[in-house]
PyMOL Python script that loads the backbone (N, CA, C, O; Angstrom):
from pymol import cmd

cmd.read_pdbstr("""\
ATOM      1  N   MET A   1      64.404  90.111 125.603  1.00  0.00           N
ATOM      2  CA  MET A   1      65.714  90.413 125.054  1.00  0.00           C
ATOM      3  C   MET A   1      66.503  89.113 124.970  1.00  0.00           C
ATOM      4  O   MET A   1      66.508  88.317 125.909  1.00  0.00           O
ATOM      5  N   ASN A   2      67.165  88.909 123.847  1.00  0.00           N
ATOM      6  CA  ASN A   2      67.933  87.695 123.618  1.00  0.00           C
ATOM      7  C   ASN A   2      69.421  88.002 123.806  1.00  0.00           C
ATOM      8  O   ASN A   2      70.013  88.705 122.987  1.00  0.00           O
ATOM      9  N   ALA A   3      70.018  87.494 124.854  1.00  0.00           N
ATOM     10  CA  ALA A   3      71.434  87.763 125.149  1.00  0.00           C
ATOM     11  C   ALA A   3      72.321  86.850 124.314  1.00  0.00           C
ATOM     12  O   ALA A   3      72.009  85.675 124.117  1.00  0.00           O
ATOM     13  N   THR A   4      73.425  87.398 123.828  1.00  0.00           N
ATOM     14  CA  THR A   4      74.406  86.627 123.083  1.00  0.00           C
ATOM     15  C   THR A   4      75.696  86.603 123.881  1.00  0.00           C
ATOM     16  O   THR A   4      76.190  87.646 124.309  1.00  0.00           O
ATOM     17  N   PHE A   5      76.235  85.422 124.079  1.00  0.00           N
ATOM     18  CA  PHE A   5      77.452  85.279 124.863  1.00  0.00           C
ATOM     19  C   PHE A   5      78.603  84.817 123.979  1.00  0.00           C
ATOM     20  O   PHE A   5      78.409  84.044 123.040  1.00  0.00           O
ATOM     21  N   ALA A   6      79.785  85.291 124.286  1.00  0.00           N
ATOM     22  CA  ALA A   6      80.972  84.896 123.531  1.00  0.00           C
ATOM     23  C   ALA A   6      81.328  83.448 123.823  1.00  0.00           C
ATOM     24  O   ALA A   6      81.150  82.965 124.942  1.00  0.00           O
ATOM     25  N   ASP A   7      81.826  82.771 122.819  1.00  0.00           N
ATOM     26  CA  ASP A   7      82.292  81.397 122.985  1.00  0.00           C
ATOM     27  C   ASP A   7      83.725  81.437 123.491  1.00  0.00           C
ATOM     28  O   ASP A   7      84.653  81.648 122.710  1.00  0.00           O
ATOM     29  N   LEU A   8      83.911  81.237 124.781  1.00  0.00           N
ATOM     30  CA  LEU A   8      85.238  81.339 125.389  1.00  0.00           C
ATOM     31  C   LEU A   8      86.099  80.109 125.153  1.00  0.00           C
ATOM     32  O   LEU A   8      87.267  80.093 125.542  1.00  0.00           O
ATOM     33  N   THR A   9      85.553  79.091 124.529  1.00  0.00           N
ATOM     34  CA  THR A   9      86.339  77.877 124.292  1.00  0.00           C
ATOM     35  C   THR A   9      87.374  78.089 123.198  1.00  0.00           C
ATOM     36  O   THR A   9      88.304  77.291 123.081  1.00  0.00           O
ATOM     37  N   GLU A  10      87.243  79.136 122.397  1.00  0.00           N
ATOM     38  CA  GLU A  10      88.175  79.375 121.300  1.00  0.00           C
ATOM     39  C   GLU A  10      89.240  80.403 121.635  1.00  0.00           C
ATOM     40  O   GLU A  10      89.973  80.842 120.749  1.00  0.00           O
ATOM     41  N   LEU A  11      89.337  80.792 122.886  1.00  0.00           N
ATOM     42  CA  LEU A  11      90.375  81.743 123.281  1.00  0.00           C
ATOM     43  C   LEU A  11      91.741  81.073 123.232  1.00  0.00           C
ATOM     44  O   LEU A  11      91.846  79.875 123.493  1.00  0.00           O
ATOM     45  N   PRO A  12      92.792  81.824 122.902  1.00  0.00           N
ATOM     46  CA  PRO A  12      94.135  81.234 122.891  1.00  0.00           C
ATOM     47  C   PRO A  12      94.590  80.916 124.313  1.00  0.00           C
ATOM     48  O   PRO A  12      94.058  81.452 125.285  1.00  0.00           O
ATOM     49  N   GLU A  13      95.556  80.059 124.412  1.00  0.00           N
ATOM     50  CA  GLU A  13      96.146  79.754 125.710  1.00  0.00           C
ATOM     51  C   GLU A  13      96.757  81.033 126.276  1.00  0.00           C
ATOM     52  O   GLU A  13      97.167  81.896 125.500  1.00  0.00           O
ATOM     53  N   PRO A  14      96.833  81.189 127.593  1.00  0.00           N
ATOM     54  CA  PRO A  14      97.363  82.427 128.187  1.00  0.00           C
ATOM     55  C   PRO A  14      98.728  82.827 127.661  1.00  0.00           C
ATOM     56  O   PRO A  14      98.954  84.011 127.409  1.00  0.00           O
ATOM     57  N   GLY A  15      99.636  81.899 127.487  1.00  0.00           N
ATOM     58  CA  GLY A  15     100.960  82.220 126.961  1.00  0.00           C
ATOM     59  C   GLY A  15     100.894  82.752 125.542  1.00  0.00           C
ATOM     60  O   GLY A  15     101.613  83.688 125.193  1.00  0.00           O
ATOM     61  N   ASP A  16     100.032  82.158 124.718  1.00  0.00           N
ATOM     62  CA  ASP A  16      99.866  82.614 123.340  1.00  0.00           C
ATOM     63  C   ASP A  16      99.273  84.014 123.295  1.00  0.00           C
ATOM     64  O   ASP A  16      99.709  84.847 122.500  1.00  0.00           O
ATOM     65  N   ALA A  17      98.294  84.277 124.132  1.00  0.00           N
ATOM     66  CA  ALA A  17      97.660  85.595 124.162  1.00  0.00           C
ATOM     67  C   ALA A  17      98.662  86.657 124.595  1.00  0.00           C
ATOM     68  O   ALA A  17      98.681  87.747 124.023  1.00  0.00           O
ATOM     69  N   GLN A  18      99.485  86.371 125.579  1.00  0.00           N
ATOM     70  CA  GLN A  18     100.493  87.331 126.041  1.00  0.00           C
ATOM     71  C   GLN A  18     101.499  87.614 124.941  1.00  0.00           C
ATOM     72  O   GLN A  18     101.876  88.767 124.732  1.00  0.00           O
ATOM     73  N   ARG A  19     101.938  86.592 124.242  1.00  0.00           N
ATOM     74  CA  ARG A  19     102.909  86.770 123.171  1.00  0.00           C
ATOM     75  C   ARG A  19     102.292  87.601 122.046  1.00  0.00           C
ATOM     76  O   ARG A  19     102.961  88.477 121.498  1.00  0.00           O
ATOM     77  N   ALA A  20     101.052  87.349 121.697  1.00  0.00           N
ATOM     78  CA  ALA A  20     100.383  88.106 120.639  1.00  0.00           C
ATOM     79  C   ALA A  20     100.228  89.559 121.041  1.00  0.00           C
ATOM     80  O   ALA A  20     100.392  90.449 120.207  1.00  0.00           O
ATOM     81  N   PHE A  21      99.912  89.821 122.316  1.00  0.00           N
ATOM     82  CA  PHE A  21      99.754  91.200 122.777  1.00  0.00           C
ATOM     83  C   PHE A  21     101.081  91.935 122.688  1.00  0.00           C
ATOM     84  O   PHE A  21     101.129  93.065 122.202  1.00  0.00           O
ATOM     85  N   ARG A  22     102.142  91.321 123.143  1.00  0.00           N
ATOM     86  CA  ARG A  22     103.447  91.982 123.097  1.00  0.00           C
ATOM     87  C   ARG A  22     103.860  92.280 121.657  1.00  0.00           C
ATOM     88  O   ARG A  22     104.435  93.335 121.390  1.00  0.00           O
ATOM     89  N   ALA A  23     103.582  91.383 120.743  1.00  0.00           N
ATOM     90  CA  ALA A  23     103.997  91.558 119.354  1.00  0.00           C
ATOM     91  C   ALA A  23     103.272  92.718 118.682  1.00  0.00           C
ATOM     92  O   ALA A  23     103.807  93.322 117.752  1.00  0.00           O
ATOM     93  N   SER A  24     102.077  93.033 119.133  1.00  0.00           N
ATOM     94  CA  SER A  24     101.323  94.108 118.497  1.00  0.00           C
ATOM     95  C   SER A  24     101.108  95.277 119.450  1.00  0.00           C
ATOM     96  O   SER A  24     100.211  96.092 119.233  1.00  0.00           O
ATOM     97  N   ASP A  25     101.900  95.368 120.480  1.00  0.00           N
ATOM     98  CA  ASP A  25     101.733  96.403 121.485  1.00  0.00           C
ATOM     99  C   ASP A  25     101.949  97.777 120.869  1.00  0.00           C
ATOM    100  O   ASP A  25     103.069  98.287 120.827  1.00  0.00           O
ATOM    101  N   SER A  26     100.878  98.356 120.402  1.00  0.00           N
ATOM    102  CA  SER A  26     100.924  99.632 119.698  1.00  0.00           C
ATOM    103  C   SER A  26     100.728 100.793 120.666  1.00  0.00           C
ATOM    104  O   SER A  26      99.972 100.674 121.630  1.00  0.00           O
ATOM    105  N   PRO A  27     101.393 101.900 120.423  1.00  0.00           N
ATOM    106  CA  PRO A  27     101.201 103.078 121.258  1.00  0.00           C
ATOM    107  C   PRO A  27      99.918 103.842 120.923  1.00  0.00           C
ATOM    108  O   PRO A  27      99.666 104.892 121.513  1.00  0.00           O
ATOM    109  N   CYS A  28      99.120 103.352 120.012  1.00  0.00           N
ATOM    110  CA  CYS A  28      97.906 104.050 119.583  1.00  0.00           C
ATOM    111  C   CYS A  28      96.977 104.281 120.772  1.00  0.00           C
ATOM    112  O   CYS A  28      96.738 103.381 121.578  1.00  0.00           O
ATOM    113  N   VAL A  29      96.457 105.512 120.863  1.00  0.00           N
ATOM    114  CA  VAL A  29      95.491 105.859 121.908  1.00  0.00           C
ATOM    115  C   VAL A  29      94.182 106.357 121.283  1.00  0.00           C
ATOM    116  O   VAL A  29      93.381 107.010 121.952  1.00  0.00           O
ATOM    117  N   ALA A  30      93.971 106.049 120.007  1.00  0.00           N
ATOM    118  CA  ALA A  30      92.752 106.398 119.279  1.00  0.00           C
ATOM    119  C   ALA A  30      92.498 107.901 119.246  1.00  0.00           C
ATOM    120  O   ALA A  30      91.350 108.343 119.284  1.00  0.00           O
ATOM    121  N   VAL A  31      93.568 108.683 119.174  1.00  0.00           N
ATOM    122  CA  VAL A  31      93.490 110.132 118.993  1.00  0.00           C
ATOM    123  C   VAL A  31      94.334 110.423 117.754  1.00  0.00           C
ATOM    124  O   VAL A  31      95.354 111.107 117.834  1.00  0.00           O
ATOM    125  N   CYS A  32      93.907 109.904 116.627  1.00  0.00           N
ATOM    126  CA  CYS A  32      94.708 109.937 115.409  1.00  0.00           C
ATOM    127  C   CYS A  32      94.638 111.277 114.689  1.00  0.00           C
ATOM    128  O   CYS A  32      93.573 111.882 114.563  1.00  0.00           O
ATOM    129  N   SER A  33      95.793 111.724 114.222  1.00  0.00           N
ATOM    130  CA  SER A  33      95.851 112.957 113.431  1.00  0.00           C
ATOM    131  C   SER A  33      96.859 112.828 112.304  1.00  0.00           C
ATOM    132  O   SER A  33      97.426 113.827 111.862  1.00  0.00           O
ATOM    133  N   THR A  34      97.086 111.623 111.838  1.00  0.00           N
ATOM    134  CA  THR A  34      98.131 111.400 110.846  1.00  0.00           C
ATOM    135  C   THR A  34      97.745 111.836 109.440  1.00  0.00           C
ATOM    136  O   THR A  34      98.594 111.830 108.549  1.00  0.00           O
ATOM    137  N   LEU A  35      96.505 112.209 109.216  1.00  0.00           N
ATOM    138  CA  LEU A  35      96.131 112.677 107.882  1.00  0.00           C
ATOM    139  C   LEU A  35      96.643 114.088 107.608  1.00  0.00           C
ATOM    140  O   LEU A  35      96.955 114.420 106.464  1.00  0.00           O
ATOM    141  N   PHE A  36      96.730 114.913 108.637  1.00  0.00           N
ATOM    142  CA  PHE A  36      97.096 116.314 108.452  1.00  0.00           C
ATOM    143  C   PHE A  36      98.360 116.727 109.194  1.00  0.00           C
ATOM    144  O   PHE A  36      98.869 117.827 108.979  1.00  0.00           O
ATOM    145  N   ASP A  37      98.863 115.878 110.049  1.00  0.00           N
ATOM    146  CA  ASP A  37     100.047 116.190 110.842  1.00  0.00           C
ATOM    147  C   ASP A  37     101.185 115.244 110.481  1.00  0.00           C
ATOM    148  O   ASP A  37     100.952 114.087 110.130  1.00  0.00           O
ATOM    149  N   ASP A  38     102.423 115.745 110.568  1.00  0.00           N
ATOM    150  CA  ASP A  38     103.590 114.881 110.326  1.00  0.00           C
ATOM    151  C   ASP A  38     103.737 113.856 111.445  1.00  0.00           C
ATOM    152  O   ASP A  38     104.131 112.715 111.204  1.00  0.00           O
ATOM    153  N   ILE A  39     103.423 114.264 112.653  1.00  0.00           N
ATOM    154  CA  ILE A  39     103.496 113.398 113.833  1.00  0.00           C
ATOM    155  C   ILE A  39     102.102 113.320 114.442  1.00  0.00           C
ATOM    156  O   ILE A  39     101.456 114.348 114.642  1.00  0.00           O
ATOM    157  N   CYS A  40     101.641 112.129 114.735  1.00  0.00           N
ATOM    158  CA  CYS A  40     100.323 111.953 115.336  1.00  0.00           C
ATOM    159  C   CYS A  40     100.282 112.626 116.709  1.00  0.00           C
ATOM    160  O   CYS A  40     101.184 112.432 117.524  1.00  0.00           O
ATOM    161  N   ARG A  41      99.256 113.401 116.959  1.00  0.00           N
ATOM    162  CA  ARG A  41      99.118 114.100 118.243  1.00  0.00           C
ATOM    163  C   ARG A  41      98.795 113.149 119.387  1.00  0.00           C
ATOM    164  O   ARG A  41      98.990 113.496 120.553  1.00  0.00           O
ATOM    165  N   GLY A  42      98.311 111.971 119.073  1.00  0.00           N
ATOM    166  CA  GLY A  42      97.968 111.011 120.111  1.00  0.00           C
ATOM    167  C   GLY A  42      99.130 110.123 120.517  1.00  0.00           C
ATOM    168  O   GLY A  42      99.448 110.019 121.701  1.00  0.00           O
ATOM    169  N   CYS A  43      99.765 109.485 119.548  1.00  0.00           N
ATOM    170  CA  CYS A  43     100.798 108.496 119.877  1.00  0.00           C
ATOM    171  C   CYS A  43     102.219 108.972 119.611  1.00  0.00           C
ATOM    172  O   CYS A  43     103.168 108.379 120.124  1.00  0.00           O
ATOM    173  N   GLY A  44     102.388 110.031 118.821  1.00  0.00           N
ATOM    174  CA  GLY A  44     103.724 110.548 118.559  1.00  0.00           C
ATOM    175  C   GLY A  44     104.471 109.879 117.422  1.00  0.00           C
ATOM    176  O   GLY A  44     105.633 110.196 117.170  1.00  0.00           O
ATOM    177  N   ARG A  45     103.810 108.949 116.728  1.00  0.00           N
ATOM    178  CA  ARG A  45     104.472 108.276 115.610  1.00  0.00           C
ATOM    179  C   ARG A  45     104.235 109.026 114.308  1.00  0.00           C
ATOM    180  O   ARG A  45     103.277 109.789 114.178  1.00  0.00           O
ATOM    181  N   THR A  46     105.126 108.795 113.345  1.00  0.00           N
ATOM    182  CA  THR A  46     104.917 109.342 112.011  1.00  0.00           C
ATOM    183  C   THR A  46     103.842 108.508 111.316  1.00  0.00           C
ATOM    184  O   THR A  46     103.510 107.410 111.761  1.00  0.00           O
ATOM    185  N   ALA A  47     103.302 109.045 110.219  1.00  0.00           N
ATOM    186  CA  ALA A  47     102.298 108.299 109.452  1.00  0.00           C
ATOM    187  C   ALA A  47     102.880 106.978 108.953  1.00  0.00           C
ATOM    188  O   ALA A  47     102.186 105.962 108.936  1.00  0.00           O
ATOM    189  N   MET A  48     104.145 106.988 108.548  1.00  0.00           N
ATOM    190  CA  MET A  48     104.792 105.746 108.067  1.00  0.00           C
ATOM    191  C   MET A  48     104.933 104.722 109.191  1.00  0.00           C
ATOM    192  O   MET A  48     104.745 103.526 108.971  1.00  0.00           O
ATOM    193  N   GLU A  49     105.264 105.192 110.393  1.00  0.00           N
ATOM    194  CA  GLU A  49     105.377 104.270 111.531  1.00  0.00           C
ATOM    195  C   GLU A  49     104.024 103.672 111.876  1.00  0.00           C
ATOM    196  O   GLU A  49     103.932 102.485 112.190  1.00  0.00           O
ATOM    197  N   VAL A  50     102.977 104.480 111.822  1.00  0.00           N
ATOM    198  CA  VAL A  50     101.631 103.973 112.092  1.00  0.00           C
ATOM    199  C   VAL A  50     101.259 102.923 111.049  1.00  0.00           C
ATOM    200  O   VAL A  50     100.798 101.834 111.390  1.00  0.00           O
ATOM    201  N   ALA A  51     101.463 103.258 109.775  1.00  0.00           N
ATOM    202  CA  ALA A  51     101.076 102.363 108.683  1.00  0.00           C
ATOM    203  C   ALA A  51     101.862 101.060 108.682  1.00  0.00           C
ATOM    204  O   ALA A  51     101.332 100.017 108.300  1.00  0.00           O
ATOM    205  N   ASN A  52     103.113 101.110 109.102  1.00  0.00           N
ATOM    206  CA  ASN A  52     103.978  99.923 109.024  1.00  0.00           C
ATOM    207  C   ASN A  52     104.191  99.224 110.358  1.00  0.00           C
ATOM    208  O   ASN A  52     105.006  98.304 110.438  1.00  0.00           O
ATOM    209  N   TRP A  53     103.492  99.626 111.395  1.00  0.00           N
ATOM    210  CA  TRP A  53     103.723  99.085 112.734  1.00  0.00           C
ATOM    211  C   TRP A  53     103.699  97.560 112.760  1.00  0.00           C
ATOM    212  O   TRP A  53     104.572  96.939 113.367  1.00  0.00           O
ATOM    213  N   VAL A  54     102.727  96.962 112.118  1.00  0.00           N
ATOM    214  CA  VAL A  54     102.604  95.497 112.162  1.00  0.00           C
ATOM    215  C   VAL A  54     103.732  94.782 111.426  1.00  0.00           C
ATOM    216  O   VAL A  54     103.939  93.586 111.627  1.00  0.00           O
ATOM    217  N   PHE A  55     104.464  95.503 110.575  1.00  0.00           N
ATOM    218  CA  PHE A  55     105.564  94.900 109.830  1.00  0.00           C
ATOM    219  C   PHE A  55     106.926  95.168 110.460  1.00  0.00           C
ATOM    220  O   PHE A  55     107.934  94.612 110.023  1.00  0.00           O
ATOM    221  N   MET A  56     106.960  96.017 111.485  1.00  0.00           N
ATOM    222  CA  MET A  56     108.228  96.396 112.112  1.00  0.00           C
ATOM    223  C   MET A  56     108.738  95.278 113.016  1.00  0.00           C
ATOM    224  O   MET A  56     107.956  94.520 113.588  1.00  0.00           O
ATOM    225  N   THR A  57     110.058  95.189 113.134  1.00  0.00           N
ATOM    226  CA  THR A  57     110.658  94.212 114.043  1.00  0.00           C
ATOM    227  C   THR A  57     110.484  94.712 115.482  1.00  0.00           C
ATOM    228  O   THR A  57     110.161  95.878 115.710  1.00  0.00           O
ATOM    229  N   GLU A  58     110.698  93.829 116.427  1.00  0.00           N
ATOM    230  CA  GLU A  58     110.600  94.215 117.833  1.00  0.00           C
ATOM    231  C   GLU A  58     111.611  95.312 118.166  1.00  0.00           C
ATOM    232  O   GLU A  58     111.313  96.211 118.953  1.00  0.00           O
ATOM    233  N   GLU A  59     112.787  95.244 117.579  1.00  0.00           N
ATOM    234  CA  GLU A  59     113.807  96.273 117.818  1.00  0.00           C
ATOM    235  C   GLU A  59     113.360  97.626 117.263  1.00  0.00           C
ATOM    236  O   GLU A  59     113.541  98.652 117.919  1.00  0.00           O
ATOM    237  N   GLU A  60     112.787  97.638 116.077  1.00  0.00           N
ATOM    238  CA  GLU A  60     112.289  98.888 115.495  1.00  0.00           C
ATOM    239  C   GLU A  60     111.173  99.482 116.361  1.00  0.00           C
ATOM    240  O   GLU A  60     111.138 100.688 116.605  1.00  0.00           O
ATOM    241  N   LYS A  61     110.263  98.617 116.822  1.00  0.00           N
ATOM    242  CA  LYS A  61     109.186  99.092 117.699  1.00  0.00           C
ATOM    243  C   LYS A  61     109.750  99.662 118.995  1.00  0.00           C
ATOM    244  O   LYS A  61     109.290 100.697 119.477  1.00  0.00           O
ATOM    245  N   ARG A  62     110.739  98.989 119.550  1.00  0.00           N
ATOM    246  CA  ARG A  62     111.363  99.454 120.794  1.00  0.00           C
ATOM    247  C   ARG A  62     111.986 100.838 120.602  1.00  0.00           C
ATOM    248  O   ARG A  62     111.869 101.700 121.473  1.00  0.00           O
ATOM    249  N   GLU A  63     112.644 101.048 119.467  1.00  0.00           N
ATOM    250  CA  GLU A  63     113.250 102.347 119.182  1.00  0.00           C
ATOM    251  C   GLU A  63     112.191 103.448 119.085  1.00  0.00           C
ATOM    252  O   GLU A  63     112.393 104.559 119.574  1.00  0.00           O
ATOM    253  N   VAL A  64     111.057 103.125 118.446  1.00  0.00           N
ATOM    254  CA  VAL A  64     109.966 104.099 118.349  1.00  0.00           C
ATOM    255  C   VAL A  64     109.428 104.395 119.749  1.00  0.00           C
ATOM    256  O   VAL A  64     109.223 105.556 120.103  1.00  0.00           O
ATOM    257  N   TRP A  65     109.199 103.347 120.544  1.00  0.00           N
ATOM    258  CA  TRP A  65     108.699 103.532 121.907  1.00  0.00           C
ATOM    259  C   TRP A  65     109.635 104.426 122.717  1.00  0.00           C
ATOM    260  O   TRP A  65     109.167 105.313 123.431  1.00  0.00           O
ATOM    261  N   ILE A  66     110.928 104.213 122.621  1.00  0.00           N
ATOM    262  CA  ILE A  66     111.898 105.023 123.369  1.00  0.00           C
ATOM    263  C   ILE A  66     111.788 106.485 122.948  1.00  0.00           C
ATOM    264  O   ILE A  66     111.760 107.375 123.798  1.00  0.00           O
ATOM    265  N   ARG A  67     111.726 106.736 121.646  1.00  0.00           N
ATOM    266  CA  ARG A  67     111.625 108.108 121.152  1.00  0.00           C
ATOM    267  C   ARG A  67     110.336 108.786 121.585  1.00  0.00           C
ATOM    268  O   ARG A  67     110.368 109.915 122.073  1.00  0.00           O
ATOM    269  N   ILE A  68     109.205 108.119 121.416  1.00  0.00           N
ATOM    270  CA  ILE A  68     107.939 108.779 121.737  1.00  0.00           C
ATOM    271  C   ILE A  68     107.764 108.988 123.232  1.00  0.00           C
ATOM    272  O   ILE A  68     107.186 109.990 123.652  1.00  0.00           O
ATOM    273  N   LYS A  69     108.256 108.053 124.042  1.00  0.00           N
ATOM    274  CA  LYS A  69     108.188 108.241 125.500  1.00  0.00           C
ATOM    275  C   LYS A  69     109.038 109.440 125.918  1.00  0.00           C
ATOM    276  O   LYS A  69     108.631 110.209 126.789  1.00  0.00           O
ATOM    277  N   ALA A  70     110.207 109.606 125.313  1.00  0.00           N
ATOM    278  CA  ALA A  70     111.082 110.741 125.627  1.00  0.00           C
ATOM    279  C   ALA A  70     110.420 112.063 125.234  1.00  0.00           C
ATOM    280  O   ALA A  70     110.708 113.101 125.830  1.00  0.00           O
ATOM    281  N   GLN A  71     109.543 112.028 124.243  1.00  0.00           N
ATOM    282  CA  GLN A  71     108.857 113.226 123.768  1.00  0.00           C
ATOM    283  C   GLN A  71     107.516 113.451 124.475  1.00  0.00           C
ATOM    284  O   GLN A  71     106.791 114.387 124.139  1.00  0.00           O
ATOM    285  N   GLY A  72     107.187 112.607 125.442  1.00  0.00           N
ATOM    286  CA  GLY A  72     105.958 112.779 126.207  1.00  0.00           C
ATOM    287  C   GLY A  72     104.722 112.121 125.634  1.00  0.00           C
ATOM    288  O   GLY A  72     103.605 112.468 126.017  1.00  0.00           O
ATOM    289  N   TYR A  73     104.896 111.192 124.735  1.00  0.00           N
ATOM    290  CA  TYR A  73     103.780 110.431 124.159  1.00  0.00           C
ATOM    291  C   TYR A  73     103.766 109.066 124.796  1.00  0.00           C
ATOM    292  O   TYR A  73     104.728 108.689 125.466  1.00  0.00           O
ATOM    293  N   PRO A  74     102.695 108.311 124.603  1.00  0.00           N
ATOM    294  CA  PRO A  74     101.415 108.655 123.993  1.00  0.00           C
ATOM    295  C   PRO A  74     100.575 109.542 124.913  1.00  0.00           C
ATOM    296  O   PRO A  74     100.683 109.484 126.138  1.00  0.00           O
ATOM    297  N   ARG A  75      99.742 110.358 124.287  1.00  0.00           N
ATOM    298  CA  ARG A  75      98.866 111.297 125.003  1.00  0.00           C
ATOM    299  C   ARG A  75      97.413 110.906 124.766  1.00  0.00           C
ATOM    300  O   ARG A  75      96.988 110.728 123.625  1.00  0.00           O
ATOM    301  N   ARG A  76      96.679 110.778 125.818  1.00  0.00           N
ATOM    302  CA  ARG A  76      95.265 110.405 125.684  1.00  0.00           C
ATOM    303  C   ARG A  76      94.351 111.602 125.472  1.00  0.00           C
ATOM    304  O   ARG A  76      93.297 111.460 124.852  1.00  0.00           O
ATOM    305  N   ASN A  77      94.720 112.765 125.963  1.00  0.00           N
ATOM    306  CA  ASN A  77      93.854 113.941 125.832  1.00  0.00           C
ATOM    307  C   ASN A  77      94.576 115.051 125.087  1.00  0.00           C
ATOM    308  O   ASN A  77      94.951 116.061 125.681  1.00  0.00           O
ATOM    309  N   SER A  78      94.772 114.863 123.780  1.00  0.00           N
ATOM    310  CA  SER A  78      95.489 115.861 122.986  1.00  0.00           C
ATOM    311  C   SER A  78      94.562 116.956 122.528  1.00  0.00           C
ATOM    312  O   SER A  78      94.993 117.885 121.846  1.00  0.00           O
TER     313      SER A  78
END
""", "prot")
cmd.dss("prot")
cmd.show_as("cartoon", "prot")
cmd.util.cbc("prot")
cmd.orient("prot")
């Protein structure tokens, strides 16, 4: 068996990786239902919020997080 190892020399600096994670911190739990439901059963976001997440400002994301947490999302076992 031929093992393949990741090249760890190309990883971002720890500060850069943390900043990138925070910027894309999505509530997605891979239990998607946005094709047939107005609100995703997994994360609680609308289809538009899911589709536009990467374009939303930090304030917009924070507002979504506040709303979905108040509604009991994200849910891993829907």
